[in-house]
C-alpha positions in Angstrom: -28.5 -16.2 15.0 -27.9 -14.1 18.1 -30.9 -13.4 20.3 -30.3 -9.7 21.1 -32.9 -9.8 23.9 -30.7 -12.4 25.8 -27.3 -11.0 24.9 -25.3 -9.5 27.8 -24.9 -5.7 27.5 -21.1 -5.9 26.9 -21.6 -8.3 24.0 -24.4 -6.2 22.6 -22.1 -3.1 22.6 -19.5 -5.1 20.7 -22.1 -6.2 18.2 -23.6 -2.8 17.6 -20.4 -0.6 17.7 -19.3 0.1 14.1 -15.7 -0.5 13.3 -13.6 1.9 11.4 -11.8 0.4 8.4 -8.0 0.3 8.7 -6.1 2.6 6.3 -3.2 0.9 4.5 0.4 2.0 5.2 1.8 4.8 3.1 4.6 2.5 1.8 4.9 -1.0 0.3 8.2 -1.4 2.1 7.9 -3.3 5.4 8.5 -1.1 8.5 12.0 -1.1 9.9 10.7 -1.1 13.5 7.5 -2.3 15.1 6.3 -2.8 18.6 6.0 -6.5 19.5 2.2 -6.2 19.5 2.2 -4.6 16.1 0.7 -1.4 17.5 3.3 0.9 16.1 5.3 0.9 12.9 8.3 3.1 11.8 10.1 3.7 8.5 13.2 5.5 7.5 12.3 7.8 4.6 14.1 9.5 1.8 13.2 12.4 -0.5 13.0 14.0 2.0 15.2 12.3 4.5 13.4 11.6 7.7 11.1 9.1 9.4 7.5 8.0 9.1 5.4 6.4 11.8 2.0 4.6 11.7 -0.4 3.4 14.3 -2.3 0.6 12.7 -6.1 0.3 13.2 -8.9 0.0 13.3 -8.7 1.2 16.8 -5.2 2.5 17.1 -3.8 3.7 20.3 -0.7 5.9 20.6 0.9 4.8 23.8 4.0 5.6 25.8 5.6 2.5 24.3 5.1 4.0 20.8 6.6 7.4 21.9 9.6 5.6 23.5 10.3 3.5 20.4 10.2 6.6 18.3 12.5 8.7 20.6 14.8 6.1 22.0 15.3 4.0 18.8 13.7 5.7 15.8 15.4 9.1 16.1 18.9 7.7 16.7 18.5 5.2 13.9 17.5 7.9 11.5 20.4 10.2 12.6 22.8 7.3 11.9 21.5 7.2 8.3 21.5 10.9 7.8 22.8 11.8 4.4 25.7 14.3 4.2 24.6 17.9 4.0 21.0 16.9 4.4 18.4 19.3 5.7 16.6 18.7 8.9 14.7 15.5 9.5 11.2 15.5 8.0 8.7 13.6 10.1 5.4 12.0 8.9 3.0 10.6 11.5 0.3 8.6 9.8 -2.2 8.6 12.6 -5.4 8.1 10.5 -6.2 5.0 12.6 -5.6 6.6 16.0 -8.6 6.7 18.3 -6.7 7.0 21.6 -3.6 9.0 22.6 -2.2 8.5 26.1 -1.3 11.7 28.0 2.1 10.2 29.0 2.8 9.5 25.3 2.0 13.1 24.4 4.3 14.4 27.2 7.1 12.1 26.1 6.7 13.2 22.4 6.9 16.9 23.4 10.0 16.2 25.6 11.7 14.2 22.8 11.0 17.0 20.3 12.6 19.5 22.7 15.7 17.4 23.0 16.0 16.8 19.2 14.8 20.3 18.1 18.1 21.1 16.4 17.7 18.3 13.9 13.9 18.1 13.5 12.4 19.7 10.4 8.8 19.9 9.2 6.3 17.5 10.8 3.3 16.3 8.9 0.4 14.8 10.9 -2.0 12.7 8.8 -5.2 12.4 10.8 -8.3 10.4 10.2 -11.9 11.5 10.2 -12.8 8.9 12.9 -10.5 10.6 15.4 -12.4 11.4 18.6 -12.6 15.1 19.6 -10.7 14.5 22.9 -7.8 12.8 21.0 -7.8 15.7 18.5 -7.6 18.1 21.5 -4.6 16.2 22.9 -2.8 16.5 19.5 -3.6 20.2 19.4 -2.2 20.7 22.9 1.1 19.0 21.8 1.2 21.1 18.6 0.7 24.3 20.7 3.6 23.2 23.0 5.9 22.6 20.1 5.2 25.7 18.0 7.2 28.1 20.3 10.2 25.9 19.6 10.0 26.9 16.0 8.6 23.6 14.8 6.8 23.6 11.5 3.7 21.3 12.0 1.2 20.7 9.2 -2.0 18.8 9.9 -3.5 16.9 7.0 -6.7 14.9 6.6 -5.9 12.6 3.6 -3.0 11.0 1.8 -3.5 13.0 -1.4 -2.8 16.2 0.5 0.3 14.6 2.0 1.6 13.5 -1.4 1.1 17.1 -2.7 3.4 18.3 0.1 5.9 15.4 -0.3 5.5 14.0 -3.8 8.8 12.0 -3.8 8.4 10.5 -0.2 9.4 6.9 -0.1 10.6 4.4 2.6 14.0 2.8 2.5 15.5 -0.1 4.5 18.1 1.1 7.0 
C-alpha cells in the first residue's frame, strides 16, 4: 500500500490523475502507416476514397511529426491510389484521444491543406469529450484558417455520427 503522506508530489499527481480510456480504431484493418513510437496511425480509405488518421490515447498528442507523416507521405500515397474519375479526397481525423496539439503541427497542417486544396474534399474531425479547451481552440483556429479556401469541415463528437455521414467508409491496404 502506498503511504500518500510520504509520497512525493509528482508521484501523488500521477496516482490521483484520472486516465481517459483509449477509443478503439475506426477499422479492423491495421494502419498502412504509423510513426515509430506508435503515436500516429494512417489508413487509405474507400467508399469514399481518401484517408483516415488516428492519434492513439489515452493521452494523444498531435505533433509536427504526425503532420509531416500525413503531408509528406500520407497525401502522396493516397494520390497514388486514387481511383479513376474519383471525387476529391475525403479526410477523416479520429482525434478522440487527442489532449495536446502542437502549434507547429497546426501550422504545418494548414500549409499542407493550402498546397493540396485542389484535391482535398470534405474533412471530418472526430473529437473526444476529454479534449482540453485550449486544444479545441487550436483546432477551431485551424478550421477558421481553412474555411476561406473553400474546405468543407465537419466536427463530430462520436463515431455513430461519423458513420451516418459516411456509412460505407472502410480501410483498404495500399
